[in-house]
KOLNU-646042 format. One record per atom (N, C-alpha, C): x, y, z; residue in three letters; atom name. Coordinates in nm, 2 decimals, always signed. Layout:
N
[r [X,Y,Z],"ALA","CA"],
...
// end
This chain:
113
[r [+0.88,+5.88,+3.44],"MET","N"],
[r [+0.98,+5.96,+3.31],"MET","CA"],
[r [+1.02,+5.85,+3.19],"MET","C"],
[r [+1.07,+5.94,+3.10],"ILE","N"],
[r [+1.10,+5.85,+2.98],"ILE","CA"],
[r [+1.24,+5.76,+2.96],"ILE","C"],
[r [+1.23,+5.66,+2.90],"ALA","N"],
[r [+1.35,+5.59,+2.93],"ALA","CA"],
[r [+1.43,+5.68,+2.83],"ALA","C"],
[r [+1.57,+5.64,+2.86],"LEU","N"],
[r [+1.67,+5.76,+2.73],"LEU","CA"],
[r [+1.71,+5.61,+2.67],"LEU","C"],
[r [+1.77,+5.64,+2.55],"PRO","N"],
[r [+1.84,+5.58,+2.48],"PRO","CA"],
[r [+1.95,+5.53,+2.57],"PRO","C"],
[r [+2.04,+5.44,+2.48],"ALA","N"],
[r [+2.15,+5.38,+2.59],"ALA","CA"],
[r [+2.24,+5.49,+2.52],"ALA","C"],
[r [+2.27,+5.52,+2.42],"TYR","N"],
[r [+2.38,+5.65,+2.35],"TYR","CA"],
[r [+2.34,+5.75,+2.42],"TYR","C"],
[r [+2.26,+5.79,+2.50],"ILE","N"],
[r [+2.27,+5.94,+2.59],"ILE","CA"],
[r [+2.33,+5.92,+2.69],"ILE","C"],
[r [+2.42,+6.02,+2.72],"ASP","N"],
[r [+2.47,+6.03,+2.86],"ASP","CA"],
[r [+2.36,+6.06,+2.98],"ASP","C"],
[r [+2.35,+6.02,+3.08],"LYS","N"],
[r [+2.23,+6.02,+3.17],"LYS","CA"],
[r [+2.29,+6.16,+3.25],"LYS","C"],
[r [+2.39,+6.20,+3.28],"GLU","N"],
[r [+2.42,+6.31,+3.34],"GLU","CA"],
[r [+2.43,+6.45,+3.25],"GLU","C"],
[r [+2.45,+6.40,+3.14],"ALA","N"],
[r [+2.42,+6.55,+3.04],"ALA","CA"],
[r [+2.29,+6.58,+3.00],"ALA","C"],
[r [+2.19,+6.48,+3.03],"TRP","N"],
[r [+2.06,+6.48,+3.01],"TRP","CA"],
[r [+1.97,+6.53,+3.14],"TRP","C"],
[r [+2.04,+6.53,+3.24],"GLU","N"],
[r [+1.96,+6.57,+3.37],"GLU","CA"],
[r [+1.99,+6.74,+3.38],"GLU","C"],
[r [+2.14,+6.71,+3.33],"GLY","N"],
[r [+2.21,+6.88,+3.31],"GLY","CA"],
[r [+2.10,+6.96,+3.26],"GLY","C"],
[r [+2.07,+6.93,+3.16],"LEU","N"],
[r [+1.96,+6.97,+3.05],"LEU","CA"],
[r [+1.81,+7.00,+3.12],"LEU","C"],
[r [+1.76,+6.91,+3.15],"LEU","N"],
[r [+1.65,+6.88,+3.26],"LEU","CA"],
[r [+1.64,+7.01,+3.35],"LEU","C"],
[r [+1.75,+7.05,+3.41],"GLU","N"],
[r [+1.78,+7.14,+3.53],"GLU","CA"],
[r [+1.78,+7.26,+3.44],"GLU","C"],
[r [+1.89,+7.27,+3.34],"VAL","N"],
[r [+1.82,+7.42,+3.28],"VAL","CA"],
[r [+1.71,+7.44,+3.24],"VAL","C"],
[r [+1.65,+7.34,+3.18],"ARG","N"],
[r [+1.51,+7.41,+3.13],"ARG","CA"],
[r [+1.41,+7.40,+3.22],"ARG","C"],
[r [+1.41,+7.35,+3.37],"ALA","N"],
[r [+1.34,+7.34,+3.51],"ALA","CA"],
[r [+1.37,+7.49,+3.57],"ALA","C"],
[r [+1.48,+7.56,+3.56],"ARG","N"],
[r [+1.48,+7.70,+3.60],"ARG","CA"],
[r [+1.46,+7.81,+3.46],"ARG","C"],
[r [+1.46,+7.76,+3.33],"LEU","N"],
[r [+1.41,+7.83,+3.27],"LEU","CA"],
[r [+1.26,+7.83,+3.25],"LEU","C"],
[r [+1.16,+7.77,+3.33],"LYS","N"],
[r [+1.06,+7.77,+3.33],"LYS","CA"],
[r [+1.02,+7.69,+3.21],"LYS","C"],
[r [+1.07,+7.61,+3.16],"ALA","N"],
[r [+1.01,+7.52,+3.05],"ALA","CA"],
[r [+0.95,+7.41,+3.07],"ALA","C"],
[r [+0.81,+7.36,+3.04],"PRO","N"],
[r [+0.75,+7.24,+3.09],"PRO","CA"],
[r [+0.85,+7.13,+3.04],"PRO","C"],
[r [+0.87,+7.02,+3.11],"ASN","N"],
[r [+0.90,+6.90,+3.13],"ASN","CA"],
[r [+0.83,+6.79,+3.11],"ASN","C"],
[r [+0.70,+6.83,+3.03],"THR","N"],
[r [+0.61,+6.72,+3.06],"THR","CA"],
[r [+0.66,+6.58,+2.94],"THR","C"],
[r [+0.60,+6.50,+2.96],"ALA","N"],
[r [+0.64,+6.39,+2.86],"ALA","CA"],
[r [+0.60,+6.41,+2.76],"ALA","C"],
[r [+0.57,+6.49,+2.71],"TYR","N"],
[r [+0.57,+6.51,+2.55],"TYR","CA"],
[r [+0.68,+6.58,+2.51],"TYR","C"],
[r [+0.72,+6.72,+2.60],"ALA","N"],
[r [+0.83,+6.78,+2.58],"ALA","CA"],
[r [+0.91,+6.70,+2.56],"ALA","C"],
[r [+0.95,+6.61,+2.66],"LEU","N"],
[r [+1.06,+6.52,+2.66],"LEU","CA"],
[r [+1.04,+6.43,+2.55],"LEU","C"],
[r [+0.98,+6.40,+2.50],"LYS","N"],
[r [+0.97,+6.28,+2.39],"LYS","CA"],
[r [+1.02,+6.36,+2.27],"LYS","C"],
[r [+0.95,+6.48,+2.23],"LEU","N"],
[r [+1.01,+6.58,+2.17],"LEU","CA"],
[r [+1.14,+6.59,+2.13],"LEU","C"],
[r [+1.19,+6.61,+2.28],"LEU","N"],
[r [+1.32,+6.68,+2.29],"LEU","CA"],
[r [+1.41,+6.51,+2.27],"LEU","C"],
[r [+1.40,+6.42,+2.30],"LEU","N"],
[r [+1.49,+6.29,+2.24],"LEU","CA"],
[r [+1.45,+6.28,+2.09],"LEU","C"],
[r [+1.32,+6.29,+2.05],"TYR","N"],
[r [+1.31,+6.29,+1.91],"TYR","CA"],
[r [+1.41,+6.36,+1.81],"TYR","C"],
[r [+1.46,+6.48,+1.87],"GLU","N"],
[r [+1.52,+6.59,+1.80],"GLU","CA"],
[r [+1.72,+6.51,+1.83],"GLU","C"],
[r [+1.70,+6.50,+1.94],"VAL","N"],
[r [+1.83,+6.41,+1.98],"VAL","CA"],
[r [+1.87,+6.33,+1.86],"VAL","C"],
[r [+1.79,+6.25,+1.85],"GLN","N"],
[r [+1.77,+6.13,+1.76],"GLN","CA"],
[r [+1.79,+6.21,+1.62],"GLN","C"],
[r [+1.71,+6.29,+1.56],"ARG","N"],
[r [+1.77,+6.34,+1.45],"ARG","CA"],
[r [+1.90,+6.38,+1.42],"ARG","C"],
[r [+1.95,+6.46,+1.53],"ILE","N"],
[r [+2.09,+6.49,+1.54],"ILE","CA"],
[r [+2.19,+6.38,+1.53],"ILE","C"],
[r [+2.17,+6.29,+1.57],"ARG","N"],
[r [+2.24,+6.17,+1.59],"ARG","CA"],
[r [+2.26,+6.11,+1.44],"ARG","C"],
[r [+2.12,+6.09,+1.39],"ASP","N"],
[r [+2.13,+6.08,+1.25],"ASP","CA"],
[r [+2.18,+6.10,+1.14],"ASP","C"],
[r [+2.17,+6.26,+1.17],"ALA","N"],
[r [+2.28,+6.34,+1.08],"ALA","CA"],
[r [+2.42,+6.31,+1.06],"ALA","C"],
[r [+2.48,+6.24,+1.19],"GLY","N"],
[r [+2.59,+6.20,+1.20],"GLY","CA"],
[r [+2.67,+6.30,+1.33],"GLY","C"],
[r [+2.62,+6.39,+1.35],"HIS","N"],
[r [+2.68,+6.44,+1.50],"HIS","CA"],
[r [+2.63,+6.41,+1.63],"HIS","C"],
[r [+2.70,+6.41,+1.77],"ASP","N"],
[r [+2.73,+6.37,+1.85],"ASP","CA"],
[r [+2.61,+6.43,+1.94],"ASP","C"],
[r [+2.52,+6.36,+1.97],"ALA","N"],
[r [+2.41,+6.32,+2.02],"ALA","CA"],
[r [+2.46,+6.41,+2.18],"ALA","C"],
[r [+2.51,+6.39,+2.23],"ASN","N"],
[r [+2.57,+6.43,+2.33],"ASN","CA"],
[r [+2.62,+6.56,+2.37],"ASN","C"],
[r [+2.70,+6.57,+2.28],"ALA","N"],
[r [+2.77,+6.72,+2.25],"ALA","CA"],
[r [+2.66,+6.83,+2.26],"ALA","C"],
[r [+2.54,+6.79,+2.15],"ALA","N"],
[r [+2.44,+6.84,+2.17],"ALA","CA"],
[r [+2.34,+6.90,+2.27],"ALA","C"],
[r [+2.34,+6.79,+2.37],"ILE","N"],
[r [+2.28,+6.79,+2.45],"ILE","CA"],
[r [+2.37,+6.87,+2.58],"ILE","C"],
[r [+2.50,+6.87,+2.57],"ARG","N"],
[r [+2.56,+6.97,+2.66],"ARG","CA"],
[r [+2.60,+7.09,+2.64],"ARG","C"],
[r [+2.58,+7.12,+2.50],"GLN","N"],
[r [+2.60,+7.25,+2.45],"GLN","CA"],
[r [+2.48,+7.31,+2.47],"GLN","C"],
[r [+2.34,+7.26,+2.44],"SER","N"],
[r [+2.20,+7.29,+2.53],"SER","CA"],
[r [+2.22,+7.34,+2.70],"SER","C"],
[r [+2.28,+7.27,+2.73],"ALA","N"],
[r [+2.30,+7.27,+2.88],"ALA","CA"],
[r [+2.37,+7.40,+2.91],"ALA","C"],
[r [+2.49,+7.43,+2.85],"LEU","N"],
[r [+2.61,+7.51,+2.87],"LEU","CA"],
[r [+2.54,+7.63,+2.85],"LEU","C"],
[r [+2.48,+7.63,+2.73],"LYS","N"],
[r [+2.43,+7.77,+2.69],"LYS","CA"],
[r [+2.31,+7.84,+2.74],"LYS","C"],
[r [+2.25,+7.74,+2.82],"GLY","N"],
[r [+2.15,+7.79,+2.86],"GLY","CA"],
[r [+2.01,+7.75,+2.80],"GLY","C"],
[r [+2.02,+7.68,+2.70],"TRP","N"],
[r [+1.89,+7.68,+2.59],"TRP","CA"],
[r [+1.81,+7.60,+2.63],"TRP","C"],
[r [+1.67,+7.60,+2.59],"LYS","N"],
[r [+1.52,+7.50,+2.60],"LYS","CA"],
[r [+1.53,+7.40,+2.52],"LYS","C"],
[r [+1.62,+7.43,+2.40],"ASP","N"],
[r [+1.58,+7.33,+2.30],"ASP","CA"],
[r [+1.76,+7.25,+2.23],"ASP","C"],
[r [+1.73,+7.17,+2.17],"ILE","N"],
[r [+1.86,+7.10,+2.11],"ILE","CA"],
[r [+1.90,+7.16,+1.99],"ILE","C"],
[r [+2.03,+7.18,+1.97],"TYR","N"],
[r [+2.07,+7.20,+1.80],"TYR","CA"],
[r [+2.18,+7.13,+1.80],"TYR","C"],
[r [+2.25,+7.10,+1.66],"ILE","N"],
[r [+2.35,+7.06,+1.60],"ILE","CA"],
[r [+2.47,+7.10,+1.66],"ILE","C"],
[r [+2.55,+7.03,+1.75],"PRO","N"],
[r [+2.65,+7.09,+1.78],"PRO","CA"],
[r [+2.74,+7.21,+1.75],"PRO","C"],
[r [+2.79,+7.30,+1.76],"LYS","N"],
[r [+2.86,+7.38,+1.69],"LYS","CA"],
[r [+3.03,+7.36,+1.70],"LYS","C"],
[r [+3.10,+7.30,+1.60],"GLU","N"],
[r [+3.21,+7.26,+1.60],"GLU","CA"],
[r [+3.29,+7.41,+1.65],"GLU","C"],
[r [+3.40,+7.41,+1.74],"LYS","N"],
[r [+3.48,+7.52,+1.75],"LYS","CA"],
[r [+3.63,+7.49,+1.80],"LYS","C"],
[r [+3.66,+7.47,+1.68],"PRO","N"],
[r [+3.83,+7.39,+1.71],"PRO","CA"],
[r [+3.87,+7.53,+1.78],"PRO","C"],
[r [+3.96,+7.44,+1.90],"ILE","N"],
[r [+4.05,+7.53,+1.97],"ILE","CA"],
[r [+4.16,+7.55,+1.92],"ILE","C"],
[r [+4.21,+7.67,+1.88],"GLU","N"],
[r [+4.32,+7.71,+1.81],"GLU","CA"],
[r [+4.46,+7.74,+1.86],"GLU","C"],
[r [+4.56,+7.68,+1.83],"ALA","N"],
[r [+4.71,+7.70,+1.90],"ALA","CA"],
[r [+4.73,+7.86,+1.98],"ALA","C"],
[r [+4.75,+7.92,+2.03],"ALA","N"],
[r [+4.80,+8.07,+2.06],"ALA","CA"],
[r [+4.93,+8.07,+1.95],"ALA","C"],
[r [+4.94,+8.19,+1.90],"PRO","N"],
[r [+5.06,+8.23,+1.80],"PRO","CA"],
[r [+5.15,+8.23,+1.89],"PRO","C"],
[r [+5.28,+8.17,+1.81],"ALA","N"],
[r [+5.41,+8.17,+1.88],"ALA","CA"],
[r [+5.46,+8.27,+1.94],"ALA","C"],
[r [+5.42,+8.39,+1.89],"LYS","N"],
[r [+5.48,+8.52,+1.93],"LYS","CA"],
[r [+5.45,+8.52,+2.10],"LYS","C"],
[r [+5.29,+8.50,+2.10],"ALA","N"],
[r [+5.23,+8.53,+2.23],"ALA","CA"],
[r [+5.24,+8.44,+2.30],"ALA","C"],
[r [+5.29,+8.33,+2.27],"VAL","N"],
[r [+5.34,+8.19,+2.36],"VAL","CA"],
[r [+5.52,+8.25,+2.40],"VAL","C"],
[r [+5.59,+8.30,+2.33],"ASP","N"],
[r [+5.73,+8.35,+2.36],"ASP","CA"],
[r [+5.69,+8.49,+2.46],"ASP","C"],
[r [+5.62,+8.54,+2.43],"GLU","N"],
[r [+5.59,+8.69,+2.49],"GLU","CA"],
[r [+5.53,+8.64,+2.68],"GLU","C"],
[r [+5.46,+8.55,+2.68],"THR","N"],
[r [+5.42,+8.51,+2.78],"THR","CA"],
[r [+5.53,+8.45,+2.87],"THR","C"],
[r [+5.61,+8.36,+2.81],"ARG","N"],
[r [+5.71,+8.31,+2.84],"ARG","CA"],
[r [+5.84,+8.39,+2.91],"ARG","C"],
[r [+5.86,+8.51,+2.87],"ALA","N"],
[r [+5.94,+8.59,+2.88],"ALA","CA"],
[r [+5.89,+8.72,+2.98],"ALA","C"],
[r [+5.75,+8.72,+2.98],"LEU","N"],
[r [+5.68,+8.79,+3.11],"LEU","CA"],
[r [+5.72,+8.71,+3.22],"LEU","C"],
[r [+5.69,+8.56,+3.21],"ARG","N"],
[r [+5.68,+8.46,+3.32],"ARG","CA"],
[r [+5.83,+8.47,+3.40],"ARG","C"],
[r [+5.92,+8.46,+3.31],"ALA","N"],
[r [+6.06,+8.44,+3.33],"ALA","CA"],
[r [+6.10,+8.56,+3.43],"ALA","C"],
[r [+6.07,+8.70,+3.39],"GLU","N"],
[r [+6.15,+8.81,+3.42],"GLU","CA"],
[r [+6.04,+8.81,+3.58],"GLU","C"],
[r [+5.90,+8.76,+3.59],"TRP","N"],
[r [+5.87,+8.77,+3.71],"TRP","CA"],
[r [+5.92,+8.69,+3.81],"TRP","C"],
[r [+5.99,+8.56,+3.75],"ASP","N"],
[r [+6.03,+8.50,+3.85],"ASP","CA"],
[r [+6.13,+8.52,+3.87],"ASP","C"],
[r [+6.22,+8.63,+3.84],"ARG","N"],
[r [+6.37,+8.66,+3.87],"ARG","CA"],
[r [+6.36,+8.78,+3.92],"ARG","C"],
[r [+6.23,+8.88,+3.96],"ARG","N"],
[r [+6.24,+8.95,+4.04],"ARG","CA"],
[r [+6.19,+8.87,+4.17],"ARG","C"],
[r [+6.10,+8.82,+4.14],"ASN","N"],
[r [+6.09,+8.74,+4.25],"ASN","CA"],
[r [+6.16,+8.68,+4.38],"ASN","C"],
[r [+6.25,+8.61,+4.25],"GLU","N"],
[r [+6.39,+8.55,+4.34],"GLU","CA"],
[r [+6.44,+8.70,+4.43],"GLU","C"],
[r [+6.50,+8.78,+4.36],"GLU","N"],
[r [+6.55,+8.91,+4.38],"GLU","CA"],
[r [+6.50,+8.94,+4.48],"GLU","C"],
[r [+6.39,+8.94,+4.47],"SER","N"],
[r [+6.33,+9.06,+4.62],"SER","CA"],
[r [+6.32,+8.91,+4.74],"SER","C"],
[r [+6.33,+8.77,+4.76],"LYS","N"],
[r [+6.35,+8.70,+4.85],"LYS","CA"],
[r [+6.52,+8.70,+4.86],"LYS","C"],
[r [+6.59,+8.76,+4.80],"ARG","N"],
[r [+6.75,+8.73,+4.83],"ARG","CA"],
[r [+6.81,+8.85,+4.92],"ARG","C"],
[r [+6.70,+8.97,+4.87],"SER","N"],
[r [+6.75,+9.13,+4.90],"SER","CA"],
[r [+6.73,+9.13,+5.08],"SER","C"],
[r [+6.82,+9.21,+5.11],"VAL","N"],
[r [+6.84,+9.18,+5.27],"VAL","CA"],
[r [+6.84,+9.33,+5.35],"VAL","C"],
[r [+6.77,+9.38,+5.43],"ILE","N"],
[r [+6.78,+9.53,+5.45],"ILE","CA"],
[r [+6.91,+9.54,+5.54],"ILE","C"],
[r [+6.98,+9.61,+5.51],"PRO","N"],
[r [+7.11,+9.67,+5.60],"PRO","CA"],
[r [+7.08,+9.68,+5.75],"PRO","C"],
[r [+7.17,+9.63,+5.84],"THR","N"],
[r [+7.14,+9.61,+5.96],"THR","CA"],
[r [+7.12,+9.77,+6.06],"THR","C"],
[r [+7.19,+9.84,+6.00],"ASP","N"],
[r [+7.20,+9.96,+6.05],"ASP","CA"],
[r [+7.07,+10.07,+6.00],"ASP","C"],
[r [+7.03,+10.00,+5.89],"LEU","N"],
[r [+6.89,+10.06,+5.87],"LEU","CA"],
[r [+6.78,+10.01,+5.93],"LEU","C"],
[r [+6.81,+9.88,+5.96],"LEU","N"],
[r [+6.75,+9.83,+6.04],"LEU","CA"],
[r [+6.72,+9.89,+6.17],"LEU","C"],
[r [+6.80,+9.89,+6.24],"LYS","N"],
[r [+6.82,+9.94,+6.35],"LYS","CA"],
[r [+6.76,+10.13,+6.38],"LYS","C"],
[r [+6.76,+10.17,+6.27],"LEU","N"],
[r [+6.68,+10.29,+6.29],"LEU","CA"],
[r [+6.53,+10.31,+6.29],"LEU","C"],
[r [+6.50,+10.17,+6.16],"VAL","N"],
[r [+6.37,+10.17,+6.17],"VAL","CA"],
[r [+6.35,+10.13,+6.32],"VAL","C"],
[r [+6.38,+10.02,+6.37],"LYS","N"],
[r [+6.33,+10.01,+6.53],"LYS","CA"],
[r [+6.29,+10.10,+6.61],"LYS","C"],
[r [+6.42,+10.23,+6.62],"LYS","N"],
[r [+6.41,+10.31,+6.70],"LYS","CA"],
[r [+6.30,+10.38,+6.67],"LYS","C"],
[r [+6.27,+10.43,+6.54],"ALA","N"],
[r [+6.14,+10.53,+6.58],"ALA","CA"],
[r [+5.99,+10.47,+6.59],"ALA","C"],
// end
């Protein structure tokens, strides 16, 4: 096994190797050396090496690429308001259904049938 540089997350690296094995990519010493070389190039370019490794494992890639930074955008205020309104309506209906009581005379008719 090739020694990993200290900056590489061992769990992320092992996850990538597992993906590569499932894809039947050769995890030879030479192939791993080339992967580590690519990780170093990504790191030297100022990118997060572990993010690149995790991205490759997540996407099911055999190779390692510069991580694609995708900012998580906040939901539009209108969508948040609509979601809250729907949730409040659901809660209100749920509470109403808990409070609804079947009239006893109707309950007696149901039991007789």
